[in-house]
C-alpha positions as CSV (number, residue, x, y, z in Angstrom):
1,X,104.6,16.4,-98.1
2,X,107.1,19.1,-97.3
3,X,107.5,22.3,-95.4
4,X,109.5,25.4,-96.6
5,X,110.6,28.4,-94.6
6,X,110.9,32.0,-96.0
7,X,111.3,35.5,-94.7
8,X,114.8,35.4,-93.4
9,X,117.3,38.2,-94.0
10,X,119.5,40.8,-92.5
11,X,118.1,43.3,-89.9
12,X,119.6,45.8,-87.5
13,X,119.4,45.2,-83.7
14,X,115.9,46.2,-82.5
15,X,114.4,45.4,-85.9
16,X,111.6,42.9,-86.8
17,X,111.1,40.0,-89.2
18,X,108.3,37.6,-89.9
19,X,109.2,34.1,-90.9
20,X,106.7,31.9,-92.7
21,X,106.5,28.1,-92.9
22,X,104.3,26.8,-95.7
23,X,103.3,23.2,-96.1
24,X,102.8,21.5,-99.5
25,X,99.3,20.3,-98.6
26,X,97.0,20.3,-95.6
27,X,99.8,19.0,-93.5
28,X,99.6,21.6,-90.8
29,X,96.0,20.8,-89.9
30,X,97.0,17.6,-88.2
31,X,100.3,18.6,-86.9
32,X,101.9,20.5,-84.1
33,X,104.3,23.2,-85.4
34,X,107.6,24.2,-84.0
35,X,110.3,26.7,-84.8
36,X,113.9,25.8,-84.1
37,X,117.1,27.8,-84.7
38,X,120.7,26.9,-84.9
39,X,123.5,29.4,-84.5
40,X,127.0,28.7,-86.0
41,X,128.8,26.2,-83.8
42,X,125.8,25.6,-81.5
43,X,123.2,22.9,-81.2
44,X,119.7,23.3,-82.7
45,X,117.3,24.6,-80.1
46,X,113.5,24.8,-80.1
47,X,112.3,28.3,-79.5
48,X,108.5,28.1,-80.1
49,X,105.8,25.6,-80.5
50,X,102.1,25.7,-81.2
51,X,99.8,22.7,-80.8
52,X,97.5,21.3,-83.5
53,X,94.5,23.4,-82.5
54,X,96.5,26.3,-81.4
55,X,95.5,26.0,-77.7
56,X,99.0,25.4,-76.3
57,X,101.9,27.7,-77.1
58,X,105.3,27.6,-75.5
59,X,108.4,29.8,-75.9
60,X,112.0,29.3,-74.8
61,X,113.2,31.9,-72.3
62,X,115.5,33.3,-74.9
63,X,112.6,34.6,-77.1
64,X,109.7,34.9,-74.7
65,X,108.1,38.3,-74.9
66,X,109.7,39.1,-78.2
67,X,108.6,36.3,-80.6
68,X,105.1,35.2,-81.5
69,X,104.2,31.9,-83.1
70,X,101.1,31.7,-85.2
71,X,99.3,29.2,-87.4
72,X,96.9,29.6,-90.3
73,X,95.6,26.2,-91.3
74,X,93.5,27.7,-94.1
75,X,96.8,28.7,-95.8
76,X,98.7,25.6,-94.6
77,X,101.1,27.9,-92.8
78,X,102.8,28.7,-89.6
79,X,104.6,32.0,-88.8
80,X,107.1,33.4,-86.4
81,X,106.9,37.1,-85.7
82,X,110.1,38.4,-84.3
83,X,110.6,41.7,-82.7
84,X,113.4,43.5,-80.8
85,X,115.9,41.3,-82.6
86,X,119.4,41.0,-81.1
87,X,122.7,39.9,-82.5
88,X,122.4,36.7,-80.5
89,X,119.3,35.8,-82.5
90,X,121.5,35.4,-85.6
91,X,120.9,31.8,-86.7
92,X,119.3,29.6,-89.3
93,X,115.6,29.1,-88.4
94,X,113.9,25.9,-89.1
95,X,110.2,24.8,-89.2
96,X,109.3,21.4,-87.9
97,X,105.9,19.7,-88.1
98,X,105.2,16.8,-85.8
99,X,102.0,14.7,-86.1
100,X,99.3,15.1,-83.6
101,X,98.3,11.5,-83.9
102,X,100.6,9.4,-86.0
103,X,102.8,9.8,-89.0
104,X,106.1,11.2,-90.1
105,X,107.6,14.5,-89.0
106,X,108.9,17.1,-91.4
107,X,111.7,19.6,-91.4
108,X,112.2,22.5,-93.6
109,X,115.7,23.4,-95.0
110,X,115.9,26.6,-93.0
111,X,116.0,30.3,-93.5
112,X,118.9,32.5,-92.3
113,X,118.4,35.4,-90.0
114,X,121.3,37.8,-89.4
115,X,121.1,40.6,-86.9
116,X,123.9,43.2,-86.9
117,X,124.5,47.0,-87.1
């Protein structure tokens, strides 16, 4: 099983992007899904998480009110809708799947988001 991110790119400040994380099989249905990001020279940080059944959602203070995490288990996918993007949001964004019960966790290879005029 694997997960793969897409949807990154360049956007001007104030713009929006929607990232997708697609799993190779029905991985997401038994997994909690998280989005992390890592800016150059900084540690990787978790910015959003959604529980297996979608009932628990958390955001870091840095993105709360601007980003929305979603999951679509029918499509084996999770999404990160990003609005009001700022230069400090520039980073590589990673999808992470953690098992709700037991098993391995999975990381994607990341997708780059660049925010500048």
